[in-house]
C-alpha positions in Angstrom: 17.9 -23.6 -17.2 18.5 -26.3 -14.7 15.6 -28.0 -12.9 15.3 -27.7 -9.2 17.2 -30.4 -7.4 16.2 -31.9 -4.1 18.3 -30.6 -1.3 21.0 -32.8 0.2 21.3 -33.2 3.8 24.3 -32.4 5.7 24.5 -35.5 7.9 28.4 -36.4 7.5 29.2 -34.6 10.7 26.6 -36.3 12.6 27.8 -39.8 11.5 31.4 -39.0 12.3 30.5 -37.6 15.7 27.1 -38.9 16.9 27.4 -36.8 20.2 27.1 -33.6 18.2 23.9 -32.1 16.8 23.4 -32.3 13.1 24.0 -28.8 11.5 20.9 -27.4 9.5 22.3 -26.2 6.3 19.0 -26.0 4.3 15.9 -23.9 5.2 12.7 -24.9 3.2 10.0 -22.4 3.2 6.4 -22.6 1.7 5.0 -19.8 -0.1 1.5 -19.4 -1.9 2.6 -17.8 -5.1 5.5 -18.2 -7.8 7.0 -14.9 -9.1 5.7 -13.8 -12.5 9.3 -12.4 -13.3 12.6 -12.2 -11.4 13.4 -8.9 -12.6 13.4 -6.3 -9.8 11.7 -3.7 -11.6 8.9 -5.4 -13.6 5.6 -6.5 -11.8 4.9 -5.4 -8.3 4.2 -8.8 -7.0 4.9 -10.1 -3.2 6.1 -13.3 -4.2 8.9 -11.7 -6.1 9.8 -9.4 -3.5 10.0 -12.3 -1.0 12.3 -14.4 -2.9 14.6 -11.5 -4.1 14.9 -10.3 -0.5 17.4 -13.3 -0.1 19.3 -12.4 -3.3 19.4 -8.6 -3.6 19.9 -5.5 -1.6 18.2 -2.4 -2.5 19.6 1.0 -1.7 17.2 1.8 1.1 14.3 -0.1 2.9 11.9 0.3 5.8 12.9 -2.1 8.7 10.8 -4.0 11.2 10.5 -0.7 13.3 9.2 1.1 10.1 12.3 3.3 10.2 13.9 4.0 6.8 17.5 2.5 6.6 20.4 2.1 4.3 21.0 -1.4 2.9 23.2 -1.0 -0.2 24.2 2.7 0.8 26.8 3.7 3.4 24.5 6.2 5.1 21.1 7.7 4.7 21.3 11.2 2.9 19.4 13.9 4.8 19.0 17.7 4.7 20.5 17.8 8.0 23.7 15.7 7.2 24.1 17.5 3.8 23.4 14.3 1.8 20.4 16.1 0.3 20.3 19.7 -0.8 17.7 21.9 -1.9 18.1 23.6 -5.1 16.2 25.3 -8.0 15.9 23.3 -11.3 17.0 24.8 -14.6 13.4 25.7 -15.2 13.1 27.5 -12.0 11.3 25.1 -9.9 11.9 24.0 -6.3 14.2 21.0 -6.5 16.5 18.8 -4.5 19.6 16.7 -5.2 20.1 13.6 -3.2 23.6 11.8 -3.0 23.9 8.1 -2.4 27.3 6.3 -1.8 27.1 2.6 -2.3 28.8 0.3 0.3 32.5 -0.5 -0.5 31.8 -4.2 0.0 28.9 -4.5 -2.3 29.4 -7.1 -5.0 27.5 -9.1 -7.6 27.9 -12.8 -7.3 30.4 -13.0 -10.1 32.7 -10.8 -8.0 32.2 -7.5 -9.6 31.6 -4.4 -7.5 28.1 -2.9 -7.4 28.8 0.4 -8.9 27.5 3.9 -10.0 27.4 2.5 -13.5 24.8 -0.1 -12.3 22.7 2.7 -10.9 23.1 4.7 -14.1 21.8 1.9 -16.2 18.7 1.4 -14.0 18.0 5.2 -14.3 18.5 5.2 -18.0 16.3 2.2 -18.4 13.7 3.5 -16.2 13.6 7.1 -17.9 12.9 5.3 -21.3 9.2 5.0 -21.5 9.2 2.0 -23.8 11.0 -0.1 -21.3 7.9 -0.1 -19.1 9.6 0.0 -15.8 7.7 1.4 -12.8 7.0 3.5 -11.0 7.3 6.0 -13.9 6.7 9.1 -11.6 10.0 8.5 -10.0 11.9 8.4 -13.2 10.2 11.4 -14.5 10.9 13.3 -11.6 14.6 12.2 -11.3 15.7 14.2 -14.4 19.4 13.8 -13.9 21.8 11.4 -12.5 25.4 12.4 -12.0 28.1 9.8 -11.4 30.5 11.4 -8.8 32.8 8.5 -8.5 32.8 4.6 -9.0 30.5 4.3 -6.0 28.6 7.6 -5.6 25.7 9.0 -7.6 23.6 12.2 -7.3 20.0 12.3 -8.2 18.4 15.7 -9.1 14.7 15.9 -8.8 12.3 18.5 -10.2 10.3 18.4 -6.9 10.8 18.1 -3.2 9.0 15.5 -1.4 8.9 14.2 2.2 10.1 11.0 0.8 13.1 12.5 -0.8 15.7 10.1 0.6 13.8 7.0 0.0 15.1 5.2 -3.1 12.1 2.9 -3.1 12.2 0.6 -6.1 15.3 2.3 -7.7 18.0 -0.1 -7.1 21.1 -1.2 -9.1 20.9 -3.4 -12.0 24.0 -5.3 -13.2 24.8 -3.2 -16.4 27.6 -5.6 -17.6 24.9 -8.3 -18.1 21.8 -6.2 -18.8 22.7 -3.1 -20.6 23.3 -4.6 -23.9 20.2 -6.6 -23.8 18.2 -3.5 -23.2 20.0 -1.3 -25.7 19.2 -3.7 -28.4 15.5 -3.1 -28.0 14.0 -1.3 -24.9 10.4 -2.4 -25.7 11.4 -6.1 -25.7 13.8 -5.9 -22.9 11.3 -7.3 -20.4 10.8 -10.5 -22.4 14.7 -11.0 -22.8 16.1 -9.9 -19.5 18.8 -12.3 -18.1 16.8 -12.3 -14.9 14.2 -14.6 -16.6 16.4 -16.1 -19.4 19.7 -16.8 -17.2 18.1 -16.7 -13.7 20.9 -18.6 -12.3 23.7 -16.3 -13.5 25.6 -15.3 -10.3 26.1 -11.7 -11.6 22.5 -10.9 -11.2 22.4 -11.2 -7.5 24.2 -9.1 -4.7 22.6 -10.5 -1.6 23.6 -13.1 0.9 22.2 -15.9 -1.4 22.0 -16.2 -5.1 19.5 -18.1 -7.2 21.0 -21.4 -8.2 18.0 -23.1 -9.7 14.4 -22.7 -10.5 11.6 -24.9 -11.3 9.0 -22.7 -13.1 5.7 -22.5 -11.1 7.0 -24.8 -8.3 10.0 -23.5 -6.6 13.5 -21.5 -6.3 16.7 -22.9 -4.8 19.1 -20.3 -3.3 22.7 -21.1 -2.6 25.0 -19.0 -0.2 26.6 -16.2 -2.3 30.4 -16.4 -1.9 30.8 -12.8 -3.0 28.7 -11.4 -0.1 30.8 -9.7 2.3 28.2 -9.3 5.1 27.4 -11.5 7.9 27.9 -15.1 7.0 24.2 -16.6 6.6 23.4 -19.5 8.9 22.0 -21.7 6.1 24.0 -22.7 3.0 20.8 -23.3 1.1 17.2 -21.9 1.0 14.6 -23.9 -0.7 11.4 -22.0 -1.6 8.3 -24.1 -2.6 5.3 -22.6 -4.3 2.2 -24.4 -2.9 -0.8 -22.5 -4.3 -3.3 -24.6 -2.5 -3.2 -23.6 1.2 -4.5 -26.9 2.4 -1.7 -28.7 0.6 0.7 -26.3 2.2 -0.6 -26.9 5.7 -0.2 -30.7 4.9 3.3 -30.3 3.8 4.3 -28.3 6.9 2.9 -31.1 9.1 4.7 -33.7 7.0 8.1 -31.7 7.6 8.3 -31.2 3.7 8.6 -27.5 4.6 10.0 -26.1 7.7 8.1 -22.7 7.7 5.3 -20.9 6.0 6.2 -17.3 5.1 3.8 -15.0 6.6 3.8 -12.6 3.7 2.6 -15.3 1.3 1.4 -18.2 3.5 -1.8 -19.5 5.3 -4.8 -17.3 5.8 -5.2 -16.2 9.3 -8.1 -18.2 10.2 -6.4 -21.4 8.8 -3.2 -20.7 10.7 -5.3 -20.2 13.9 -7.1 -23.3 13.5 -3.7 -25.2 12.9 -2.2 -23.6 16.1 -5.2 -24.9 18.1 -4.5 -28.3 16.8 -0.8 -28.6 17.0 -0.2 -26.6 20.3 3.5 -25.8 20.8 4.8 -27.8 17.9 5.4 -24.4 15.8 5.8 -20.8 16.6 3.0 -18.6 15.4 3.0 -14.8 15.2 0.1 -12.8 13.8 1.4 -9.5 12.5 -1.0 -6.8 11.5 0.3 -4.6 8.9 0.0 -2.3 6.1 -1.9 -5.1 3.9 -4.9 -4.0 2.4 -7.4 -6.4 1.1 -9.9 -4.9 -1.4 -11.9 -5.6 -4.6 -10.1 -3.8 -7.5 -12.7 -2.7 -10.2 -12.6 -2.4 -13.9 -14.1 1.2 -14.1 -14.4 1.3 -17.7 -17.0 -1.4 -17.5 -20.3 0.5 -17.9 -21.8 -1.1 -14.7 -18.8 -0.3 -12.5 -18.3 3.1 -13.9 -21.5 4.2 -12.0 -20.4 5.5 -8.6 -23.9 4.6 -7.1 -23.3 1.0 -8.3 -20.1 0.9 -6.5 -21.3 2.3 -3.4 -24.2 -0.1 -3.6 -22.0 -3.1 -3.9 -20.0 -2.1 -0.8 -23.3 -1.4 1.3 -24.3 -5.0 0.3 -21.3 -6.6 1.7 -21.5 -7.3 5.5 -17.8 -7.0 6.0 -18.1 -6.8 9.9 -19.7 -10.4 9.7 -17.1 -11.8 7.3 -14.3 -10.6 9.5 -15.9 -12.1 12.6 -16.9 -15.4 10.9 -13.8 -16.2 8.8 -11.2 -14.3 10.6 -12.1 -14.5 14.2 -12.6 -10.7 14.3 -8.7 -10.2 14.0 -8.7 -8.0 10.7 -10.1 -4.5 11.1 -12.7 -3.4 8.3 -11.3 -0.8 5.9 -12.9 2.4 5.0 -10.0 3.5 2.7 -6.5 2.2 1.8 -5.1 3.9 4.9 -4.5 1.7 7.7 -5.2 2.6 11.3 -1.7 1.6 12.2 -0.5 4.3 9.8 0.2 7.8 11.4 -1.9 9.6 8.7 -5.1 7.6 9.3 -8.3 9.6 9.7 -10.8 7.9 12.0 -13.5 10.4 10.9 -13.4 9.3 7.2 -16.7 8.2 5.7 -17.9 4.9 6.4 -20.3 2.6 4.4 -21.8 0.2 6.9 -23.9 -2.8 5.9 -27.1 -1.4 4.8 -29.1 -3.4 2.2 -31.9 -1.1 2.1 -29.8 1.9 1.0 -28.0 -0.4 -1.5 -31.3 -1.3 -3.0 -32.1 2.4 -3.3 -28.9 3.3 -4.9 -29.4 0.4 -7.6 -33.0 1.7 -8.3 -31.7 5.2 -8.8 -29.0 3.9 -11.0 -31.7 2.2 -13.2 -31.4 -1.3 -12.0 -34.7 -2.9 -11.2 -35.4 -6.3 -9.8 -36.1 -9.1 -12.6 -38.2 -12.0 -12.4 -35.4 -14.2 -11.0 -34.4 -11.6 -8.4 -31.3 -10.5 -10.4 -31.7 -6.9 -11.5 -31.9 -5.5 -15.0 -31.7 -2.2 -16.7 -34.0 -0.5 -19.1 -32.7 -2.5 -22.0 -32.9 -5.8 -20.3 -29.2 -6.4 -19.5 -28.5 -8.3 -16.2 -26.7 -6.7 -13.4 -23.8 -9.2 -13.5 -20.1 -8.8 -12.2 -17.4 -11.2 -12.7 -15.6 -11.9 -9.6 -12.0 -13.1 -9.4 -9.2 -14.0 -6.8 -6.1 -16.2 -6.5 -7.0 -19.8 -7.0 -6.2 -22.1 -4.2 -6.1 -19.5 -1.4 -8.9 -21.0 0.7 -9.5 -17.8 2.7 -10.1 -15.7 -0.4 -12.1 -18.4 -2.1 -14.3 -18.5 0.9 -14.7 -14.7 1.0 -15.7 -14.6 -2.6 -18.4 -17.2 -2.0 -19.8 -15.0 0.9 -19.9 -11.8 -1.2 -21.4 -13.8 -4.1 -24.3 -14.8 -1.7 -24.7 -11.3 -0.3 -24.7 -9.6 -3.7 -27.3 -11.9 -4.9 -29.4 -10.8 -2.0 -29.1 -7.3 -3.4 -29.9 -8.6 -6.9 -26.3 -8.5 -8.2 -25.2 -11.7 -10.0 -21.6 -12.5 -9.3 -19.8 -15.0 -11.6 -16.7 -16.3 -9.9 -13.6 -17.2 -12.0 -10.4 -17.6 -10.2 -6.8 -17.9 -11.8 -3.4 -19.2 -10.4 -1.6 -16.0 -8.9 1.1 -16.1 -11.5 -1.6 -15.8 -14.2 -3.8 -13.3 -12.3 -0.9 -10.9 -11.3 1.4 -11.6 -14.2 -1.2 -11.2 -17.0 -4.7 -10.5 -16.1 -4.2 -7.5 -13.8 -1.0 -6.1 -15.2 -2.5 -6.1 -18.7 -5.9 -5.0 -17.6 -7.6 -8.2 -19.0 -10.2 -8.6 -16.2 -13.7 -7.2 -16.7 -15.2 -6.9 -13.3 -13.9 -7.1 -9.7 -10.8 -8.8 -8.3 -10.0 -9.7 -4.7 -6.3 -9.0 -3.8 -4.1 -7.1 -1.6 -2.0 -4.0 -1.7 1.0 -4.0 0.5 2.4 -0.5 1.2 5.2 1.3 3.0 4.6 3.6 6.1 2.8 6.8 4.8 2.8 5.5 1.3 1.1 7.9 -1.3 -0.8 5.7 -3.6 0.0 7.6 -6.8 0.9 4.6 -8.8 -2.5 2.8 -8.1 -4.8 5.8 -8.4 -3.3 8.4 -10.6 -4.5 8.5 -14.2 -1.1 8.7 -15.6 -0.5 5.3 -14.0 -2.9 3.3 -16.0 -1.2 0.5 -17.7 -1.3 0.4 -21.5 0.4 -1.2 -24.5 1.8 2.2 -25.3 3.5 2.4 -21.8 4.5 -1.2 -21.9 2.1 -2.1 -19.1 3.9 0.1 -16.6 1.7 1.6 -13.8 -0.5 -0.3 -11.1 -3.8 1.8 -11.8 -5.4 -1.5 -13.0 -9.0 -0.4 -12.7 -8.4 2.6 -14.9 -9.4 5.3 -12.2 -9.5 8.7 -13.7 -10.4 11.7 -11.5 -8.5 15.2 -12.0 -9.1 16.2 -8.4 -7.5 12.9 -7.1 -4.7 13.5 -9.5 -4.0 17.0 -8.1 -4.2 15.7 -4.6 -1.8 12.8 -5.2 0.7 15.3 -6.7 0.3 17.7 -3.7 0.5 15.3 -0.9 4.2 14.1 -1.4 5.3 17.8 -1.8 4.0 19.0 1.6 7.0 18.6 4.1 5.1 19.9 7.2 3.5 16.9 8.9 0.4 18.5 10.3 -0.4 20.3 6.9 0.2 16.9 5.2 -2.1 15.4 7.7 -4.9 17.8 6.4 -4.2 16.6 3.0 -4.4 12.9 4.1 -7.7 13.6 5.5 -9.0 15.1 2.3 -7.6 12.1 0.3 -9.6 9.7 2.5 -12.7 11.6 2.4 -12.3 11.7 -1.5 -11.6 8.1 -1.7 -14.4 7.0 0.4 -16.9 8.9 -1.5 -15.7 8.0 -4.9 -14.8 4.4 -4.1 -12.3 3.8 -7.0 -12.0 0.1 -5.4 -13.9 -1.5 -2.6 -12.2 -1.6 0.7 -12.7 -4.8 2.7 -10.2 -5.1 5.7 -6.6 -4.7 6.7 -4.8 -8.1 6.9 -2.8 -9.6 9.6 -0.3 -12.2 8.3 0.2 -15.5 10.1 3.8 -16.5 10.2 4.6 -20.1 11.1 8.1 -21.1 12.2 9.9 -24.1 13.4 10.9 -23.9 17.1 14.4 -24.0 16.2 14.5 -20.9 14.0 15.6 -17.6 15.4 15.8 -14.1 14.2 13.0 -13.6 11.8 11.4 -10.2 12.1 8.2 -9.6 10.2 8.0 -6.0 9.0 4.2 -5.6 8.4 4.7 -3.5 5.2 6.2 -3.5 1.8 9.7 -4.6 2.4 9.7 -8.3 3.3 11.5 -9.9 6.3 14.0 -11.7 3.8 15.7 -8.5 3.3 17.3 -9.3 6.7 17.5 -13.0 6.4 21.2 -13.0 7.0 20.3 -12.6 10.8 18.2 -15.7 10.8 19.8 -18.5 12.9 19.1 -22.1 13.9 19.4 -23.2 17.4 
């Protein structure tokens, strides 16, 4: 694998004709995390989604107006236009068939057409449990894939959902490169995929750029994809630098070593706001509220955290309003559940847990945790009420939050032991393989009206048997929640679905499978000469439309 090379400037034109402005051929972007893998279907990590947004085009995505659109397909299939048709499944259940036709000009970087066979391979790999591709429920439901012709496939589902025409994470994989690797050993495929062993192979990439070089842990270089048939990107080269320490990221921005900081993975809001106050009009700043949910994920098979009274007490002991005001200038609304007030299904009447130290103490007393001589509570056998607390190392905002929570919990008699890890380790190993023991501060980024089955359903708990697919890292098990998560997507009537969403939010707020903190606003920092970047505020990153970016 080649090492990341420093970008060469494009100054020959300027030397030949001094009166002309020097063209900008390279855009250098700072992000705070490095992808744990470059395979599109393993590990749901924002850094990977951001980078691959330059190099791939999924079938469908939600745009900056939160509207579902086609990217790799010709048109969005609907019940109205006949692209989707209700039917009865072979075992007599209500089902639906949805037909996607790929764009005629879609090409992999080696010139091969993106074809129905690439979708068939992705579906076959996803259907095989040993592969460990998520979300598993999609592949269980899509019980048949029919190749209609070289560019057209029909998926048959064993249930009808309001998301029936969203392809989500189902996207083509280059069968001519990956199929043989997968067939050799489906369980070992995730460790031998060309996406990680031959990342610079042009045939892996179908977007406006292709990955040309990687420096593990430090950066990615993308070059213009000559096989791309869409609008010609303004930049010949995109350089992405991973700077896990946000103070160092700010320093590199000020020194001109990076042109912009990606809002999806950049500076904490309060750090960006302070930078804007200091630098005035040097950069463009945009603070984009979105479906980004900061929370404390909990290891629920930890005996301490398995007690709902303890979880409720831990949340009551955190003064989230004070943290938001002190650290985030009041710009981030406190969360009661994972459903954002910006989402149409948010219930403003959901149960709330305001800061209440007295009630927190009463719940801990009831759960059998009594104050010890050093102020830390102990149970009947003398065990300390101690919780390991983790987040992404180098993120100044999150590290500050943990220190504040540590102090607030100590006031309630709870010992918090902080142990942070680099993002690629925390997300690539610790969370995905359930190696944490206490609480982890991180964010879920969702699509509009996203049913959180993959994070809360008991079938989505990662395990060695499932090759670590699924995102229910905490191990939450609740049959009533499982039933609700299964019923929600099947309700096509919006108002009846709203009632189910309200039920979900009440159940979540009572049970607290994770501790909701606040909804994040992302701080995007751009150079004045960059135009066309449209933050989405949801799961699909702005880079999916990066061919529209222009330098003036």
